[in-house]
VOGU-151365 format. One record per residue: residue number from 0; y, x, z of N, C-alpha, C in turn. Coordinates in pm, 1 decimal. Layout:
<pts>
nr|n.north|n.east|n.up|ca.north|ca.east|ca.up|c.north|c.east|c.up
NUM|Y|X|Z|Y|X|Z|Y|X|Z
...
</pts>
This chain:
<pts>
nr|n.north|n.east|n.up|ca.north|ca.east|ca.up|c.north|c.east|c.up
0|21486.1|5502.7|9305.5|21477.9|5626.3|9189.4|21389.3|5475.4|8997.2
1|21436.1|5557.0|8941.4|21378.3|5494.3|8848.9|21334.0|5606.5|8761.9
2|21221.1|5566.0|8718.7|21115.6|5708.0|8594.6|21130.2|5658.9|8499.1
3|21131.8|5759.2|8389.8|21090.5|5675.1|8272.8|20983.3|5742.1|8241.3
4|20899.1|5734.3|8217.2|20741.2|5776.7|8192.0|20697.1|5763.7|8046.5
5|20760.9|5824.5|7996.0|20749.9|5888.4|7826.7|20812.6|6004.2|7868.7
6|20794.0|6141.6|7707.6|20909.9|6196.0|7684.9|20979.4|6172.4|7530.0
7|20955.8|6047.9|7522.2|21108.8|6034.1|7383.3|21213.6|6099.1|7396.2
8|21233.3|6175.4|7333.8|21316.7|6213.9|7382.5|21480.9|6064.3|7247.7
9|21424.8|5999.7|7265.0|21475.8|5890.2|7177.4|21542.5|5763.8|7281.6
10|21411.9|5749.2|7344.1|21445.0|5630.9|7474.9|21473.5|5716.5|7550.7
11|21495.9|5848.0|7559.3|21570.6|5907.8|7683.6|21730.8|5873.3|7658.6
12|21782.1|5954.4|7522.8|21861.1|5931.4|7525.4|21974.8|5769.9|7442.9
13|21870.0|5674.3|7431.2|21937.5|5598.6|7438.3|21898.8|5495.6|7557.7
14|21849.2|5571.1|7666.0|21874.1|5509.8|7804.3|21985.0|5568.3|7846.6
15|22035.6|5730.3|7830.4|22146.1|5821.2|7872.0|22257.2|5731.7|7846.9
16|22278.0|5689.3|7703.2|22436.5|5648.6|7653.6|22478.6|5526.2|7682.5
17|22379.8|5387.7|7727.9|22401.8|5328.3|7896.7|22455.0|5345.6|7988.3
18|22427.3|5474.6|7964.0|22463.2|5436.3|8130.8|22313.4|5472.5|8212.7
19|22185.2|5443.4|8271.7|22135.9|5395.2|8347.0|22077.1|5562.7|8351.0
20|22049.8|5534.5|8560.5|22017.7|5634.8|8614.5|21897.7|5638.5|8678.6
21|21822.9|5767.6|8536.0|21655.3|5779.1|8586.0|21675.3|5971.1|8559.4
22|21505.0|5948.7|8603.2|21460.3|6053.0|8628.0|21351.4|6093.4|8421.3
23|21262.8|6191.8|8426.9|21196.1|6188.0|8352.6|21061.3|6259.5|8395.0
24|20935.9|6173.3|8379.7|20762.8|6173.2|8435.0|20721.2|6107.3|8347.6
25|20650.5|6230.2|8199.5|20546.4|6173.7|8142.8|20421.4|6129.7|8206.6
26|20366.5|6082.3|8091.1|20206.4|5995.6|8190.5|20106.0|6127.7|8090.7
27|20040.8|6131.5|8200.1|19958.7|6242.6|8134.6|19822.0|6137.3|8077.6
28|19770.3|6223.3|7946.1|19729.1|6104.0|7864.3|19722.0|6006.3|7823.3
29|19654.4|5922.9|7756.4|19678.3|5786.3|7631.9|19583.2|5764.5|7662.1
30|19647.9|5624.9|7662.2|19524.4|5483.6|7636.5|19422.2|5532.7|7508.0
31|19309.9|5455.3|7502.2|19247.2|5506.6|7407.9|19273.4|5372.9|7304.9
32|19165.7|5467.9|7204.4|19140.4|5391.0|7055.0|19188.1|5247.3|7079.9
33|19296.1|5186.8|7004.9|19309.7|5043.4|6953.3|19246.7|4955.9|6933.7
34|19151.9|5068.3|6807.6|18982.4|4944.9|6719.7|19091.6|4824.3|6707.3
35|19028.6|4799.8|6646.2|19105.0|4642.7|6599.7|19163.1|4522.1|6694.3
36|19199.3|4545.6|6765.0|19389.0|4479.9|6869.9|19482.2|4452.8|6788.3
37|19501.1|4307.6|6831.1|19606.0|4267.1|6803.8|19778.1|4417.3|6822.0
38|19885.2|4482.7|6735.9|19923.2|4535.6|6774.2|20027.5|4491.4|6989.9
39|20018.0|4374.2|6955.7|20165.2|4341.7|7021.2|20060.3|4353.5|7193.7
40|19888.7|4300.1|7173.8|19865.7|4364.9|7301.9|19832.9|4501.7|7329.0
41|19810.9|4602.0|7233.1|19734.8|4752.1|7216.5|19926.8|4783.9|7274.8
42|20025.4|4738.0|7201.4|20190.2|4853.8|7278.8|20167.8|4796.3|7396.5
43|20121.8|4651.4|7462.5|20142.2|4670.9|7648.7|20029.7|4687.9|7795.3
44|19954.2|4720.7|7664.2|19833.9|4735.3|7763.0|19861.5|4934.0|7768.1
45|19925.9|5034.9|7654.1|19969.7|5104.7|7611.3|20024.0|5194.5|7762.4
46|20204.4|5026.6|7755.9|20312.4|5083.1|7855.2|20257.7|5065.8|7976.9
47|20125.8|4991.3|7984.2|20179.8|4960.8|8160.9|20047.7|5043.6|8148.7
48|19958.5|5132.3|8087.1|19885.6|5285.7|8162.7|19960.6|5331.7|8219.4
49|20103.7|5440.3|8081.4|20131.4|5482.1|8102.3|20241.2|5457.8|8221.4
50|20285.9|5332.4|8238.4|20368.3|5352.7|8355.1|20301.2|5349.6|8526.1
51|20142.2|5306.7|8477.6|20097.3|5266.4|8610.3|20004.8|5436.8|8674.2
52|20039.1|5485.7|8535.7|20009.1|5674.0|8605.6|20072.3|5677.6|8637.5
53|20196.9|5704.6|8592.0|20323.0|5806.0|8672.0|20361.7|5691.6|8815.9
54|20268.9|5585.0|8797.9|20349.8|5516.3|8941.9|20298.9|5506.3|9044.0
55|20154.5|5574.4|9010.1|20030.6|5635.5|9094.5|20082.8|5815.4|9106.4
56|20194.2|5837.7|9107.1|20223.1|5950.4|9197.1|20403.1|5887.1|9310.2
57|20405.2|5776.1|9210.8|20554.8|5824.7|9320.7|20578.7|5707.2|9371.2
58|20459.5|5556.6|9463.5|20441.0|5433.5|9465.3|20577.3|5410.6|9539.9
59|20634.6|5442.2|9570.9|20781.8|5431.1|9620.1|20933.0|5342.7|9503.4
60|20887.2|5397.3|9417.6|21035.3|5407.3|9303.6|20948.0|5325.3|9172.8
61|21039.4|5295.2|9174.9|21068.2|5210.0|8988.4|20965.0|5305.2|8917.1
62|20929.2|5264.3|8760.6|20862.8|5317.6|8658.1|20883.7|5226.1|8521.9
63|20972.4|5277.1|8434.5|20997.7|5218.4|8334.1|20917.8|5317.2|8197.4
64|20802.1|5246.3|8174.5|20739.6|5280.6|8076.0|20735.2|5214.9|7903.0
65|20701.5|5266.4|7799.5|20759.8|5212.4|7658.4|20633.2|5267.4|7558.0
66|20554.9|5192.0|7448.7|20432.5|5179.5|7368.0|20494.7|5168.8|7237.1
67|20494.9|5239.8|7144.4|20588.0|5155.7|6977.4|20482.0|5146.5|6912.4
68|20436.9|5102.0|6862.6|20291.9|5069.3|6669.9|20391.2|4986.4|6601.7
69|20279.3|5089.1|6511.5|20331.5|5037.0|6329.9|20209.7|4966.5|6294.0
70|20212.5|4903.4|6191.1|20147.5|4705.8|6187.1|20173.6|4722.8|6053.2
71|20029.5|4773.2|5975.6|20009.1|4690.8|5869.6|19881.5|4641.7|5758.2
72|19944.4|4533.3|5795.7|19759.3|4454.3|5723.5|19634.6|4465.0|5887.2
73|19735.9|4453.9|5957.0|19635.2|4409.6|6070.2|19569.5|4579.8|6113.5
74|19624.9|4654.9|6074.1|19523.4|4838.2|6122.2|19695.9|4956.1|6172.1
75|19711.2|4970.7|6257.3|19796.9|5043.2|6404.5|19753.1|5156.2|6295.7
76|19906.0|5179.1|6324.9|19940.9|5330.8|6225.0|19945.5|5433.6|6352.2
77|19953.3|5579.5|6421.5|19944.6|5629.3|6496.4|20098.2|5708.4|6432.1
78|20097.2|5842.7|6549.2|20142.8|5941.2|6478.2|19982.7|6011.9|6453.4
79|20055.0|6036.9|6303.2|19999.6|6118.7|6212.6|20007.7|6289.0|6268.5
80|19866.6|6356.6|6225.5|19790.9|6482.0|6342.7|19893.1|6549.6|6219.9
81|19912.1|6562.0|6141.1|19991.9|6695.2|6037.8|20054.8|6611.3|5925.2
82|20063.5|6709.8|5813.8|20148.4|6621.1|5703.8|20085.0|6557.8|5597.5
83|19942.2|6572.4|5596.6|19898.4|6565.3|5450.0|19794.2|6353.5|5521.5
84|19798.7|6378.4|5676.0|19791.6|6220.6|5716.6|19936.8|6162.6|5708.7
85|20083.7|6165.0|5740.5|20162.5|6144.1|5733.7|20169.9|6138.9|5583.7
86|20154.5|6170.0|5471.4|20160.0|6174.0|5345.1|20086.7|6023.4|5356.4
87|20013.5|6019.8|5392.5|19925.5|5958.6|5346.4|19948.5|5763.9|5423.4
88|20032.4|5811.5|5555.3|20097.7|5704.3|5571.7|20210.1|5648.5|5524.1
89|20308.4|5713.3|5481.8|20440.0|5701.8|5395.2|20349.6|5612.4|5292.1
90|20281.5|5677.0|5207.2|20201.6|5595.3|5085.5|20215.7|5481.0|5101.3
91|20081.5|5425.0|5211.5|20029.2|5345.8|5237.5|20152.1|5198.3|5255.7
92|20244.3|5299.4|5306.9|20390.4|5227.4|5345.4|20515.8|5106.7|5234.9
93|20539.5|5214.1|5163.4|20550.2|5277.5|4986.8|20575.2|5105.4|4979.2
94|20753.1|5053.4|4926.4|20687.3|4927.7|4913.0|20694.2|4806.2|4944.4
95|20655.8|4831.0|5046.4|20655.0|4691.2|5102.7|20649.4|4719.5|5310.8
96|20650.9|4601.6|5324.4|20695.4|4609.6|5473.9|20591.9|4561.6|5609.8
97|20590.4|4605.9|5663.6|20575.8|4647.1|5826.6|20555.4|4570.4|5932.0
98|20502.4|4582.0|6003.1|20578.9|4533.5|6163.7|20572.2|4699.9|6286.7
99|20675.9|4663.5|6329.8|20672.7|4814.4|6391.4|20690.8|4664.1|6583.4
100|20608.9|4716.6|6656.6|20616.1|4663.2|6781.6|20635.1|4753.9|6855.5
101|20693.4|4698.6|6973.9|20709.7|4860.7|7071.4|20748.4|4742.4|7172.8
102|20646.2|4775.3|7354.3|20640.1|4742.2|7442.3|20702.8|4777.8|7556.8
103|20769.1|4728.0|7673.8|20834.9|4775.6|7786.2|20754.8|4744.0|7903.6
104|20691.0|4805.2|7982.6|20669.5|4741.2|8113.2|20839.8|4872.0|8192.8
105|20813.2|4759.5|8286.9|20890.3|4770.5|8456.0|20799.7|4758.8|8598.3
106|20775.6|4866.4|8609.1|20688.8|4867.3|8768.0|20813.2|4860.6|8869.3
107|20781.8|4770.2|8961.1|20885.0|4775.4|9058.4|20760.4|4849.5|9158.3
108|20840.2|4927.5|9291.1|20768.1|5007.5|9393.1|20626.8|4930.8|9474.9
109|20515.6|5035.5|9449.3|20396.6|5014.0|9495.8|20365.6|4966.0|9383.3
110|20413.5|5021.6|9242.5|20327.6|4943.8|9102.1|20326.1|4847.7|9121.2
111|20407.6|4751.0|9153.9|20350.3|4576.6|9097.0|20492.0|4515.4|8970.3
112|20400.4|4454.9|8922.3|20474.1|4489.5|8774.5|20544.3|4385.2|8793.1
113|20708.5|4421.4|8802.2|20842.1|4352.9|8735.7|20849.4|4254.5|8635.5
114|20830.8|4278.6|8551.1|20901.5|4254.5|8420.1|20854.0|4391.6|8284.8
115|20845.1|4270.4|8232.7|20807.1|4336.8|8073.7|20911.3|4220.0|7941.9
116|20916.3|4352.2|7840.1|20921.5|4287.5|7722.9|20828.2|4315.0|7610.9
117|20747.5|4265.2|7495.9|20751.9|4313.8|7348.3|20829.7|4263.9|7237.4
118|20843.3|4323.3|7205.5|20979.3|4331.4|7086.1|20922.4|4369.2|6896.4
119|20897.1|4244.6|6823.7|20881.6|4296.8|6718.3|20971.7|4289.9|6599.1
120|20997.6|4446.3|6532.7|21095.1|4421.5|6394.3|21021.4|4444.4|6236.6
121|21034.0|4347.1|6131.0|21004.9|4419.6|5989.9|21087.9|4488.4|5914.6
122|21000.0|4596.9|5862.2|21055.2|4707.7|5817.6|21032.2|4767.9|5673.1
123|21118.3|4734.1|5628.4|21052.8|4700.3|5408.3|21111.2|4865.0|5399.0
124|21030.3|4924.2|5359.0|20990.8|5028.6|5276.0|21108.4|5062.2|5116.5
125|21152.5|5173.5|5049.5|21170.8|5122.7|4907.9|21058.6|5203.9|4882.3
126|21042.4|5147.1|4742.6|20886.7|5219.5|4624.9|20902.2|5382.1|4692.0
127|20838.6|5470.3|4700.5|20849.6|5609.1|4700.4|20757.3|5682.9|4675.9
128|20836.2|5725.2|4557.4|20699.0|5839.1|4459.6|20648.9|5914.3|4573.2
129|20500.6|6009.7|4448.1|20453.5|6158.1|4523.7|20552.1|6185.1|4551.7
130|20676.3|6303.6|4506.0|20795.3|6385.3|4608.9|20829.5|6325.2|4629.5
131|20895.7|6184.0|4636.5|20930.1|6129.8|4813.0|20872.1|6162.3|4941.8
132|20724.1|6107.9|4859.1|20664.4|6115.1|4978.2|20651.7|6317.6|5093.3
133|20603.5|6331.7|4978.0|20563.0|6488.5|5042.0|20677.8|6577.5|5088.9
134|20876.9|6527.1|5039.7|20955.7|6593.8|5072.2|20942.6|6534.7|5193.5
135|20953.9|6378.6|5233.0|20948.7|6376.2|5395.7|20891.2|6433.1|5446.8
136|20672.4|6413.3|5408.6|20625.8|6443.0|5495.7|20615.2|6588.0|5546.8
137|20703.6|6656.1|5460.4|20657.1|6850.0|5484.2|20796.3|6900.7|5575.0
138|20909.3|6772.9|5624.1|20992.0|6785.9|5702.0|20950.7|6838.0|5878.0
139|20863.4|6832.4|5863.5|20783.5|6788.8|6018.0|20838.7|6681.8|6099.5
140|20924.4|6571.7|6086.5|20945.0|6465.2|6112.8|20868.0|6409.3|6135.7
141|20830.2|6343.2|6099.1|20688.0|6190.2|6118.2|20644.5|6253.2|6202.3
142|20579.4|6351.4|6197.0|20470.7|6457.3|6346.7|20465.6|6352.4|6495.0
143|20597.3|6345.7|6510.5|20616.3|6295.6|6635.4|20619.0|6120.5|6697.2
144|20627.4|6046.7|6580.9|20609.9|5958.8|6506.2|20561.9|5817.3|6472.4
145|20553.1|5744.2|6539.5|20387.6|5615.2|6514.1|20470.9|5545.0|6366.4
146|20339.0|5526.7|6315.2|20397.9|5474.9|6162.1|20360.4|5634.2|6081.9
147|20415.0|5714.7|6124.5|20458.9|5886.0|6034.6|20630.0|5859.8|5958.9
148|20675.2|5815.6|6061.1|20856.2|5880.4|5995.7|21003.1|5774.8|6112.0
149|21096.4|5838.3|6104.9|21199.3|5826.0|6199.7|21301.9|5812.8|6161.6
150|21348.7|5614.2|6207.7|21396.7|5599.1|6086.5|21558.4|5650.8|6136.6
151|21543.1|5715.3|6252.1|21669.2|5712.2|6255.4|21760.3|5823.2|6252.9
152|21639.2|5911.0|6156.1|21683.5|6094.6|6123.7|21633.0|6048.0|5890.5
153|21606.7|6141.5|5888.7|21582.3|6176.8|5731.3|21512.9|6011.6|5714.4
154|21414.7|5950.7|5837.7|21337.1|5884.1|5761.6|21394.7|5756.7|5724.8
155|21524.8|5730.3|5824.5|21628.7|5664.4|5726.4|21635.2|5620.1|5578.7
156|21598.2|5743.3|5517.4|21608.0|5661.8|5342.8|21558.3|5635.2|5245.7
157|21400.6|5574.9|5398.7|21276.9|5543.5|5329.4|21257.3|5439.0|5372.9
158|21358.9|5400.9|5424.8|21435.9|5277.6|5455.2|21538.4|5148.4|5361.1
159|21409.5|5015.2|5289.1|21528.1|4942.4|5261.8|21616.6|4838.3|5319.0
160|21534.8|4793.0|5487.1|21543.6|4645.1|5546.9|21517.7|4685.7|5630.1
161|21597.4|4610.0|5739.5|21582.3|4567.5|5909.7|21529.1|4439.5|5909.7
162|21479.1|4403.1|5963.4|21465.8|4220.7|5997.6|21401.5|4280.2|6147.9
163|21551.5|4213.3|6232.8|21465.2|4243.5|6391.1|21572.2|4353.4|6466.9
164|21533.5|4408.5|6617.3|21581.3|4478.8|6648.6|21577.4|4612.8|6645.5
165|21696.9|4669.5|6557.1|21707.0|4881.6|6500.5|21679.9|4893.0|6559.1
166|21648.0|4970.4|6734.7|21679.3|5029.0|6852.5|21548.6|5048.6|6905.4
167|21471.9|4898.9|6875.0|21314.8|4848.5|6869.3|21217.5|4961.0|6782.9
168|21313.4|4978.5|6656.8|21192.8|4997.2|6580.0|21240.3|5252.6|6621.3
169|21360.7|5218.5|6635.2|21413.8|5412.2|6692.5|21266.0|5381.0|6793.1
170|21240.7|5332.0|6934.9|21134.8|5330.8|7009.4|21145.9|5251.9|7134.1
171|21270.5|5182.9|7150.2|21278.4|5158.3|7250.2|21429.7|5001.1|7253.7
172|21341.1|4823.3|7254.8|21440.0|4754.2|7225.7|21500.8|4763.0|7326.6
173|21668.0|4804.8|7274.6|21733.2|4848.6|7395.1|21779.9|4742.4|7456.9
174|21866.0|4661.2|7413.2|21934.0|4522.8|7471.1|21781.9|4456.0|7587.1
175|21671.3|4414.7|7528.6|21582.5|4353.1|7624.6|21539.6|4404.3|7772.3
176|21572.1|4530.9|7714.6|21475.9|4636.1|7842.6|21626.6|4627.1|7939.4
177|21789.9|4644.1|7830.8|21882.9|4670.2|7946.2|21875.6|4517.2|8040.0
178|21865.8|4407.4|8008.7|21872.1|4303.0|8032.8|21762.2|4295.8|8208.9
179|21598.2|4399.0|8137.0|21536.7|4356.1|8235.6|21577.5|4486.8|8391.4
180|21630.9|4586.1|8314.1|21708.5|4619.5|8437.2|21804.4|4567.9|8494.7
181|21836.1|4551.8|8446.7|21971.7|4453.0|8497.7|21918.5|4326.8|8645.2
182|21816.7|4292.3|8582.9|21724.3|4220.0|8666.3|21686.5|4212.1|8764.2
183|21634.5|4379.4|8728.2|21608.2|4468.6|8886.7|21696.7|4452.1|8948.7
184|21826.4|4555.6|8882.7|21851.2|4594.7|9020.3|21911.6|4720.2|8960.5
185|21854.0|4744.2|8868.8|21892.8|4875.2|8842.4|22002.8|4955.7|8722.2
186|22102.7|4835.7|8678.3|22107.0|4909.1|8597.1|22241.7|4800.6|8576.8
187|22360.9|4819.0|8590.1|22512.2|4683.2|8565.3|22553.9|4726.1|8407.9
188|22658.2|4723.9|8347.4|22701.8|4736.4|8264.5|22860.0|4809.2|8251.5
189|22876.3|4872.7|8322.7|23022.6|4893.2|8350.3|23157.0|4899.9|8245.4
190|23274.9|4909.8|8330.4|23343.8|4852.6|8252.7|23417.3|5020.3|8154.7
191|23332.8|5116.6|8228.5|23402.3|5214.1|8160.0|23309.6|5328.9|8032.9
192|23227.0|5178.0|8051.4|23105.3|5164.1|7884.0|22970.0|5311.1|7952.3
193|22874.9|5367.8|7885.7|22762.9|5419.5|7960.3|22808.7|5600.6|7936.9
194|22784.0|5719.1|7933.3|22796.6|5786.5|7967.9|22775.8|5927.7|7864.5
195|22882.6|5985.7|7858.1|22955.3|6075.2|7768.0|22833.7|6170.8|7778.7
</pts>
């Protein structure tokens, strides 16, 4: 049995489309504030934290967890609390390139680490005037997303370019994750493709 330790509808959808069999059990709580920690290290620690919380409840099962952070100038931008905080984040990102870091942790039964991946993408935003920023911030879309935007939704209109994995920016580096699941014997590419 594989548990996805995430409430993210985007991660769920990507794994389902690939035909991965899993159940969902989001981790309770969040890791502590990253402070000045490197984004790669924080994302991996957060993914491990989420995986270990769920693994403690299902010790005979596999657990997959991920955490995505947005980093600009050494500062980690988390999920905005409201539209004003989202607008502030979007203003910082306007016309600039930032990094999106996603860490994925796979725990084997008995909470042993099977492996992890860390994916980094560089995203450049268009220059956004105040009207663009307010419009998007008030859609509600930014509120559950690291950095205050979702590239797979209306937030895609803010993005000028992506260097690296697009699915990483969405919240799960799919190729790397599927390769790790395949090494664990938890997924194989089917001749008929993913689930419909």
